[in-house]
C-alpha positions in Angstrom: 6.9 3.0 -16.8 3.4 1.9 -17.5 1.1 0.9 -14.6 -1.9 -1.0 -15.6 -4.2 -3.8 -14.5 -3.8 -6.8 -16.8 -5.4 -10.3 -17.0 -1.9 -11.8 -16.5 -1.4 -9.8 -13.3 -4.8 -10.8 -12.0 -4.1 -14.5 -12.8 -0.8 -14.4 -10.8 -2.6 -13.3 -7.6 -2.9 -15.7 -4.7 -6.5 -16.3 -3.6 -6.0 -13.9 -0.6 -4.5 -11.2 -2.9 -7.4 -11.6 -5.3 -10.0 -11.4 -2.4 -8.4 -8.3 -1.0 -7.6 -6.3 -4.2 -10.4 -7.4 -6.5 -13.2 -8.0 -4.0 -12.4 -5.3 -1.5 -11.6 -7.8 1.2 -9.6 -7.2 4.4 -6.9 -9.6 5.7 -7.0 -10.6 9.3 -5.0 -8.2 11.6 -1.4 -9.3 12.1 -1.6 -11.9 9.4 0.0 -9.9 6.6 3.7 -10.6 5.8 4.5 -6.9 5.5 2.9 -5.7 8.8 6.1 -5.9 10.7 8.5 -5.3 7.7 11.2 -2.8 8.7 13.3 -3.1 5.6 14.2 0.0 3.5 12.4 0.2 0.1 9.3 0.8 -1.9 5.8 -0.6 -1.6 4.0 -1.0 -5.0 0.5 -2.2 -6.0 0.6 -6.0 -6.3 -1.5 -5.8 -9.5 -0.2 -2.7 -11.5 3.2 -2.1 -9.9 2.5 1.6 -9.4 4.5 3.1 -6.5 2.4 3.6 -3.4 4.4 4.0 -0.2 8.0 4.2 0.9 9.5 2.6 4.0 10.3 6.0 5.6 6.6 6.8 5.8 5.7 3.4 7.4 5.2 3.3 11.2 3.9 1.0 13.9 0.4 2.1 14.6 -0.6 -1.1 16.6 -3.6 -1.7 14.3 -2.4 -5.0 12.9 -1.9 -3.8 9.3 0.9 -1.9 7.6 0.4 1.8 8.4 1.8 4.8 6.4 1.6 8.5 6.9 1.3 9.4 3.2 1.5 7.9 -0.3 4.8 8.4 -2.2 2.7 10.0 -5.0 -0.8 11.2 -4.1 -1.9 10.8 -7.7 -1.5 7.0 -7.4 -4.0 6.6 -4.6 -7.7 7.4 -4.9 -10.2 7.9 -2.1 -13.7 6.6 -2.0 -16.5 6.8 0.5 -17.1 3.4 2.1 -20.4 2.8 4.0 -19.9 -1.0 4.5 -20.0 -2.7 7.9 -22.2 0.0 9.3 -19.4 2.5 9.3 -18.4 5.6 7.3 -14.8 5.2 6.2 -12.6 6.4 3.4 -11.4 3.5 1.2 -8.1 3.9 -0.7 -7.5 2.3 -4.1 -4.6 2.3 -6.5 -5.4 4.7 -9.4 -4.2 2.5 -12.3 -4.7 -1.0 -10.9 -8.0 -0.1 -9.2 -6.8 -2.4 -6.4 -8.5 -2.1 -3.0 -5.6 -1.1 -0.7 -7.3 -0.4 2.6 -8.6 2.8 4.4 -7.2 6.1 5.5 -8.0 7.4 9.0 -7.4 10.8 10.6 -5.6 9.3 13.6 -2.0 9.2 12.4 1.0 11.0 13.8 0.1 14.7 14.0 3.7 15.7 13.3 3.5 13.9 9.9 0.1 15.2 8.7 -2.2 13.3 11.0 -3.2 10.5 8.6 -2.9 6.8 8.9 -3.1 4.8 5.7 -4.1 1.4 7.0 -3.1 -1.0 4.1 -3.5 -4.7 3.5 -0.2 -6.5 3.0 -2.0 -8.6 0.3 -2.4 -5.5 -1.9 1.4 -4.7 -1.8 4.6 -5.9 -3.1 7.8 -4.7 -1.3 10.9 -3.9 -3.4 14.1 -3.6 -1.3 16.1 -0.4 -1.9 19.0 -2.3 -3.6 16.6 -3.8 -6.1 14.6 -0.7 -7.0 16.9 0.5 -9.9 16.9 -3.0 -11.5 13.1 -3.2 -11.3 12.6 0.2 -12.9 11.9 2.3 -9.8 15.2 4.2 -9.8 13.3 7.5 -9.9 12.1 6.9 -6.4 15.5 6.1 -4.8 15.8 9.7 -3.6 12.6 9.2 -1.6 13.8 6.1 0.2 15.9 6.8 3.2 18.0 4.5 5.2 16.6 4.3 8.7 18.5 3.5 11.8 
């Protein structure tokens, strides 16, 4: 599967998705539709479709944005120093889509590596487990676990 940023993909973005992914924006806390999503499946870049996170690595951090302990494939997430807003943070972007995803912080669950990937819902598309094969993400099914 090829993951790339295309003009068509950019044209399909909502204004909020464009602002977040292409202009490094941040959605308001608790406003994203995936913040409280507890369904089992895969989160991909809204622009390129590259796999980013799985539901089993998502947790409730209380920050107001979807939080994950790690990417499904580290190679699909790049880290960049972010000095905006008078802070020093680590921005995360999708490798192929170059979409702004959010930031990574060292305050995640220690038992899962200690990282918190704080991600904007607007940069993600959620694919339920039962649709992953049909959408071309069957190779990731073994990384998506049913949770009770």
